[in-house]
C-alpha positions as CSV (number, residue, x, y, z in Angstrom):
1,M,22.1,-18.7,-2.7
2,S,23.5,-21.3,-4.6
3,I,25.3,-19.1,-8.7
4,I,23.0,-21.5,-10.6
5,T,20.1,-19.8,-8.6
6,K,21.6,-16.4,-9.0
7,V,22.5,-17.0,-12.9
8,R,19.2,-17.7,-13.0
9,N,17.2,-15.5,-11.6
10,R,19.1,-12.5,-13.7
11,V,18.7,-13.8,-16.6
12,E,14.2,-13.5,-15.1
13,K,15.0,-10.3,-15.0
14,R,17.1,-9.7,-18.1
15,I,13.5,-10.9,-19.4
16,A,11.6,-9.1,-17.2
17,Y,13.1,-5.6,-18.6
18,V,13.4,-6.2,-21.7
19,F,9.5,-6.7,-21.7
20,F,9.0,-3.7,-20.1
21,R,11.8,-1.3,-22.5
22,T,9.7,-3.4,-25.0
23,F,5.8,-2.6,-23.9
24,L,6.1,0.2,-21.8
25,R,6.0,3.8,-23.4
26,Q,8.6,5.4,-22.2
27,D,8.1,8.9,-19.9
28,K,11.0,11.1,-21.7
29,N,10.7,12.9,-18.1
30,L,11.8,10.7,-15.3
31,V,14.3,10.0,-13.8
32,L,15.7,7.0,-11.8
33,F,19.3,8.2,-9.7
34,E,21.1,5.1,-7.4
35,S,24.5,5.5,-5.0
36,Y,26.6,3.1,-3.8
37,N,24.0,0.2,-5.0
38,G,21.5,1.4,-3.2
39,E,22.8,0.6,-0.1
40,D,22.0,2.2,4.1
41,N,24.3,4.9,2.9
42,S,23.0,5.6,-0.6
43,Y,21.0,8.7,-0.6
44,S,24.8,10.4,-1.0
45,C,27.8,11.0,-4.2
46,N,27.1,12.5,-6.9
47,P,23.5,11.2,-7.8
48,K,21.8,12.9,-4.5
49,A,23.6,16.7,-5.9
50,L,21.9,16.6,-9.3
51,Y,18.7,15.1,-7.4
52,E,19.3,18.5,-5.6
53,R,19.9,20.5,-8.2
54,M,16.8,19.1,-10.2
55,L,14.2,19.4,-7.8
56,N,15.2,23.0,-7.0
57,A,15.4,24.4,-9.9
58,P,12.4,26.0,-12.4
59,E,13.8,24.1,-15.4
60,Y,13.0,20.8,-14.6
61,K,10.2,21.5,-12.5
62,A,8.5,19.0,-15.2
63,Y,10.4,16.4,-14.4
64,R,10.0,13.0,-11.2
65,F,12.6,11.5,-9.7
66,I,13.1,7.3,-8.4
67,W,14.9,7.1,-6.2
68,S,16.6,2.6,-6.3
69,V,17.7,1.3,-2.8
70,Q,17.4,-2.5,-1.4
71,K,15.1,-0.8,2.0
72,P,12.5,1.2,0.6
73,E,11.8,2.3,4.2
74,K,15.0,4.2,5.7
75,F,14.1,6.5,2.6
76,S,11.1,7.3,3.3
77,F,11.5,10.9,3.8
78,L,12.5,11.6,0.1
79,Q,8.5,10.7,-0.8
80,R,7.5,14.3,1.5
81,N,8.7,15.5,-1.9
82,P,5.7,14.7,-4.3
83,R,8.1,14.5,-7.2
84,T,10.3,12.0,-5.5
85,S,9.2,8.3,-5.6
86,V,11.6,5.5,-3.5
87,V,11.7,1.6,-5.1
88,K,13.4,-1.7,-3.8
89,K,16.4,-2.4,-6.0
90,G,15.6,-5.7,-8.2
91,S,12.4,-4.8,-7.9
92,Y,10.3,-5.7,-10.6
93,G,8.6,-1.8,-10.1
94,Y,12.2,-1.0,-9.7
95,L,12.4,-3.1,-13.9
96,K,9.0,-2.0,-14.9
97,L,11.1,2.1,-13.9
98,C,14.5,2.0,-15.3
99,A,12.8,0.8,-18.9
100,K,10.0,3.5,-18.5
101,A,13.4,6.4,-17.4
102,S,14.8,8.5,-19.7
103,Y,17.4,8.8,-17.9
104,L,19.2,7.0,-15.3
105,F,22.4,8.5,-13.0
106,T,24.6,5.8,-10.8
107,N,27.3,6.5,-8.6
108,T,28.5,2.3,-9.6
109,G,27.5,1.0,-11.9
110,L,23.3,-1.0,-12.8
111,P,23.0,-4.9,-12.8
112,S,23.7,-6.0,-15.6
113,Y,20.8,-7.0,-16.4
114,I,20.0,-3.2,-17.1
115,W,20.2,-3.1,-20.8
116,P,18.3,0.3,-21.5
117,G,17.0,1.3,-25.0
118,R,18.9,3.9,-27.7
119,R,16.0,6.3,-26.6
120,Q,17.7,5.9,-22.8
121,K,20.6,7.8,-21.1
122,L,22.5,5.8,-18.5
123,V,24.9,7.8,-17.0
124,Y,27.7,6.4,-14.9
125,L,28.7,9.2,-12.3
126,W,32.3,7.6,-10.2
127,H,32.4,7.7,-7.1
128,G,35.7,9.1,-6.4
129,K,38.8,10.3,-8.6
130,P,40.7,7.3,-8.7
131,L,44.6,7.9,-7.4
132,K,44.1,3.8,-7.4
133,C,43.8,2.1,-10.2
134,I,40.0,0.6,-11.2
135,G,38.2,-1.8,-13.6
136,C,39.8,-3.2,-16.4
137,G,42.8,-1.2,-15.2
138,I,44.6,-2.5,-11.9
139,K,47.6,-4.1,-12.0
140,G,47.1,-7.2,-9.3
141,A,45.3,-10.5,-9.4
142,G,42.1,-8.9,-8.2
143,D,40.5,-6.8,-5.1
144,G,39.9,-9.2,-2.2
145,K,36.2,-10.1,-3.2
146,R,36.5,-10.7,-6.6
147,S,39.5,-12.1,-9.2
148,K,40.6,-9.6,-12.4
149,A,38.6,-12.1,-14.8
150,K,35.6,-11.3,-13.2
151,I,36.5,-7.2,-12.7
152,D,37.2,-7.3,-15.9
153,M,33.9,-8.7,-17.2
154,D,31.6,-6.2,-15.5
155,Y,33.5,-3.5,-16.1
156,R,32.9,-4.1,-19.7
157,S,29.8,-5.2,-20.1
158,S,29.5,-2.1,-17.2
159,G,31.5,-0.1,-20.7
160,R,28.9,-1.5,-23.0
161,R,25.9,-0.2,-21.7
162,L,27.2,3.0,-20.7
163,D,25.9,6.6,-22.6
164,I,28.2,8.6,-21.0
165,L,31.0,8.3,-18.4
166,L,32.2,11.0,-15.9
167,S,36.1,12.2,-16.2
168,P,36.3,14.7,-13.1
169,A,39.2,16.4,-15.2
170,P,41.5,15.4,-18.5
171,V,43.4,13.4,-16.8
172,F,41.3,11.3,-15.5
173,S,39.9,10.5,-19.4
174,D,42.7,8.2,-19.8
175,V,42.0,6.5,-16.4
176,M,38.2,5.8,-17.1
177,S,38.3,5.1,-20.0
178,Q,40.9,2.1,-19.4
179,A,38.5,0.6,-16.3
180,Y,36.0,0.6,-18.4
181,A,37.4,-0.8,-21.9
182,L,36.4,2.4,-24.6
183,S,36.8,1.9,-28.1
184,D,38.1,4.9,-29.2
185,K,35.2,5.4,-30.8
186,K,32.8,5.0,-28.0
187,R,35.2,7.2,-25.8
188,E,34.8,10.2,-27.9
189,R,31.3,9.5,-27.9
190,A,30.8,9.1,-24.6
191,L,33.2,10.6,-21.7
192,L,31.7,14.4,-20.2
193,L,34.2,16.2,-18.6
194,C,32.1,18.0,-15.8
195,G,33.8,18.5,-12.1
196,Y,31.5,16.6,-9.5
197,P,29.0,17.0,-8.8
198,R,28.9,16.3,-4.6
199,N,31.9,18.5,-4.6
200,D,29.8,21.8,-6.0
201,F,28.8,22.4,-1.9
202,L,32.6,23.0,-1.1
203,F,32.5,26.2,-2.8
204,R,28.7,26.8,-2.0
205,Y,28.8,26.4,2.4
206,T,28.6,29.3,4.9
207,K,29.1,29.6,8.1
208,E,25.9,28.5,9.1
209,D,26.2,25.1,7.6
210,V,29.4,24.9,9.5
211,A,27.9,25.8,12.9
212,R,25.5,22.8,12.0
213,V,27.3,20.4,12.0
214,K,29.1,20.8,14.6
215,A,27.0,21.1,16.5
216,K,24.7,18.0,15.2
217,L,27.8,16.0,15.8
218,S,28.8,17.6,19.6
219,V,31.6,19.0,18.4
220,P,33.1,22.3,21.1
221,E,33.0,24.8,19.0
222,G,36.7,26.7,19.6
223,K,38.5,23.6,19.5
224,K,40.5,22.3,16.0
225,V,38.9,19.4,14.0
226,I,41.0,16.6,12.4
227,L,39.6,14.4,10.0
228,Y,41.0,10.9,9.7
229,A,39.9,9.0,6.7
230,P,42.1,7.3,5.2
231,T,41.0,4.3,2.2
232,W,41.0,0.8,2.7
233,R,43.6,-2.6,1.9
234,P,42.8,-5.3,-0.8
235,Y,44.6,-7.7,1.0
236,H,42.4,-7.1,4.3
237,W,39.6,-8.7,2.9
238,L,37.3,-10.9,5.8
239,G,34.7,-11.3,3.7
240,G,31.3,-10.8,0.9
241,N,32.1,-7.0,0.8
242,H,34.4,-6.6,4.1
243,F,37.4,-5.3,5.0
244,Q,39.7,-5.6,8.9
245,H,40.6,-2.1,8.9
246,T,44.3,-2.7,10.7
247,G,47.4,-0.2,11.3
248,G,45.8,2.7,12.1
249,L,46.2,5.9,14.2
250,D,48.1,5.3,18.2
251,Y,45.1,7.0,19.6
252,D,46.8,7.0,22.9
253,L,49.7,8.7,21.4
254,M,47.6,11.5,19.1
255,R,45.3,12.0,22.8
256,R,49.0,13.0,24.1
257,K,50.7,15.1,21.8
258,L,47.2,16.9,21.0
259,G,46.1,17.6,23.6
260,E,42.9,19.4,25.0
261,D,43.0,21.6,22.0
262,C,41.9,19.8,19.7
263,V,38.8,16.7,18.3
264,L,39.1,13.6,16.4
265,L,36.9,12.8,14.2
266,C,37.3,8.9,11.8
267,R,35.8,8.0,9.2
268,L,36.8,4.8,7.9
269,H,36.1,3.7,4.5
270,H,31.9,2.2,4.1
271,M,33.5,-1.5,3.4
272,E,35.8,-1.2,7.0
273,R,32.6,-0.3,8.7
274,G,32.2,-2.3,12.8
275,S,35.9,-3.9,12.3
276,V,37.3,-0.9,15.2
277,C,35.3,0.2,18.5
278,Y,36.6,3.4,19.5
279,D,34.5,3.9,22.7
280,E,37.1,4.2,25.4
281,Y,38.2,7.7,24.1
282,P,34.9,10.2,24.4
283,G,34.8,13.4,24.3
284,F,38.5,13.4,22.2
285,L,36.9,10.7,19.4
286,Y,34.0,10.9,17.5
287,D,33.3,7.4,15.0
288,V,32.1,9.5,12.2
289,T,31.8,6.0,9.4
290,D,27.9,6.1,9.3
291,Y,27.8,10.2,9.5
292,P,26.0,10.5,5.4
293,E,27.8,13.1,4.0
294,V,31.0,13.7,4.1
295,N,31.5,16.8,2.9
296,D,30.1,17.9,6.2
297,L,32.5,16.5,8.0
298,Y,35.5,18.1,5.0
299,I,34.2,21.6,6.2
300,I,34.2,21.9,9.6
301,S,37.4,20.2,9.7
302,D,40.9,22.2,9.8
303,L,43.1,19.5,8.9
304,M,42.8,15.9,7.3
305,I,45.0,12.6,7.4
306,S,44.0,10.3,5.2
307,D,46.6,7.7,2.6
308,Y,45.7,7.0,-0.5
309,S,42.2,7.5,-0.5
310,G,40.5,9.5,-3.3
311,T,39.3,12.6,-0.6
312,I,42.5,13.6,-0.7
313,F,41.0,15.0,-4.5
314,D,37.7,16.2,-3.0
315,Y,39.4,17.9,0.5
316,A,41.8,19.7,-1.6
317,N,39.4,21.7,-3.1
318,L,39.4,23.2,0.7
319,K,42.8,24.7,0.7
320,R,43.5,23.7,3.9
321,P,46.5,21.4,4.3
322,M,46.7,18.0,4.7
323,V,49.0,15.0,6.7
324,L,49.1,11.2,4.4
325,Y,49.5,8.9,7.0
326,M,52.0,5.8,4.9
327,Y,52.3,2.9,7.0
328,D,52.5,0.6,4.6
329,R,53.7,2.2,1.8
330,E,55.2,-0.5,0.0
331,Q,53.5,-2.9,0.8
332,Y,50.1,-0.8,-0.7
333,I,52.2,0.4,-4.0
334,E,53.0,-3.8,-4.9
335,H,49.6,-5.5,-3.6
336,A,47.1,-2.9,-3.9
337,N,46.7,-3.2,-8.0
338,G,48.2,-0.4,-8.9
339,L,48.5,3.4,-8.7
340,N,47.6,5.8,-11.6
341,F,49.8,8.5,-10.7
342,S,53.0,8.9,-8.2
343,L,52.3,9.9,-4.4
344,D,54.7,12.7,-4.9
345,T,51.7,14.8,-6.7
346,L,50.0,14.7,-3.8
347,P,49.8,17.3,-1.7
348,G,50.1,17.4,2.0
349,R,53.0,16.0,4.1
350,I,54.1,11.8,4.3
351,V,54.9,10.1,7.4
352,E,55.2,6.6,7.5
353,N,55.0,5.9,11.5
354,S,52.5,7.2,14.2
355,Q,55.6,9.2,16.2
356,E,55.8,11.1,13.1
357,L,51.9,12.1,13.0
358,A,51.2,13.5,15.9
359,P,54.3,16.4,15.7
360,A,53.3,16.8,11.6
361,V,50.1,17.5,12.6
362,C,50.8,19.9,14.8
363,E,53.1,22.0,12.4
364,E,50.0,21.5,10.6
365,L,47.8,22.8,12.0
366,S,50.8,26.3,13.5
367,G,52.8,26.9,9.8
368,F,49.9,24.8,6.7
369,S,51.3,27.5,2.8
370,Y,49.4,26.6,0.2
371,D,52.5,26.3,-2.3
372,A,53.4,25.6,-5.1
373,K,52.9,22.1,-5.3
374,Y,48.9,22.3,-4.4
375,R,48.7,24.8,-6.6
376,E,49.7,22.6,-9.0
377,F,48.0,19.5,-7.8
378,N,45.0,21.8,-7.7
379,E,44.8,23.3,-11.3
380,T,46.4,18.9,-12.5
381,F,43.5,17.7,-11.2
382,N,40.5,19.5,-9.3
383,C,40.8,22.2,-12.7
384,L,36.9,21.4,-13.5
385,E,36.0,21.9,-9.6
386,G,33.4,24.5,-8.9
387,A,30.3,26.0,-7.8
388,D,27.6,24.2,-10.3
389,S,29.2,21.5,-12.2
390,S,25.5,20.2,-11.2
391,G,24.0,22.3,-13.7
392,K,26.6,22.2,-16.4
393,L,26.3,18.1,-15.9
394,L,22.7,18.4,-16.1
395,A,22.6,20.9,-19.2
396,A,25.2,18.5,-21.2
397,V,23.3,15.1,-20.7
398,I,19.4,16.6,-20.6
399,G,19.9,20.5,-22.5
400,Q,21.4,19.2,-24.8
401,E,19.3,16.0,-26.0
402,K,16.2,18.2,-25.6
403,K,17.8,19.9,-27.9
């Protein structure tokens, strides 16, 4: 599709949206949810947690819900609930519902042609606590697929349109405000301090949940489970939204060192999906990149291997061991658009080569201590997390609106 065609389509949708917003009656009990741009993994993250909290709470029994997705046929299961509908993102039905909904929740942002009216609430929930610089705060020339100028334009537009921006802890408030270029006045009005709704499950899960997930993945009982969850590298761009996963684990070495007592779950970042084949290690390595719910993987894991990923913040809520495999530390610091916090603040042992990794994993599995550094990390970055951040956020957004 040419640039001219894209611009024309965007302008047409903007005009249609303004028309619908002007002439359609707004529904005070209609809520629209969208995750990850409506892609295949879009029934997830903070919007999913809020949706399920509203669905099961008596105080929201009068509300109806819309899920925006790119392939509605894949999400037809949501319509088993009579109060839930699915709409194709970008369609005229989507434009109508965006115009009618009183609340729009997103974890990445809505298209630039969606500009809510003054009686609507556009809530940006984000999708991970940002160790890396994001939005207008990035230090480099771009993120691989977009230039710095394009990123600034997109985030500034979002900052002007949003009504509420979630900050999951006070230490993130400056980061989030800078990312969306919020003025002091807009920040005071829009910034909402609240833990991540998606992490409620990490405080409420049961032994039955652990057994259910292991059975679903065919993970044998009695084996130690290690989760490998790295982030993507902007300097390994393949084109479009796709990046190459390189420099990963030495799986042969890991299998030899860990033996028969462990299994390894590999979850690449969704933008690196399909860039590695894991067929050579049956019974030891499980490819869980496309598994829909990362929280399930957290609760069955005895240890997590990560690097510079936001998964570190979420997993730390479980107070379990982590090993941070930073084989490209200098390159990442120099070329990944900057870090908001020093790597030295992270909990977990840092290793920089594959020979050290397996021994470090074994040592942490056998002698892990939830030490003062780990406690300080949770007190700083996870201080607002709990079993019902969803309820607190909804009370702040919808309860305040009712009042």
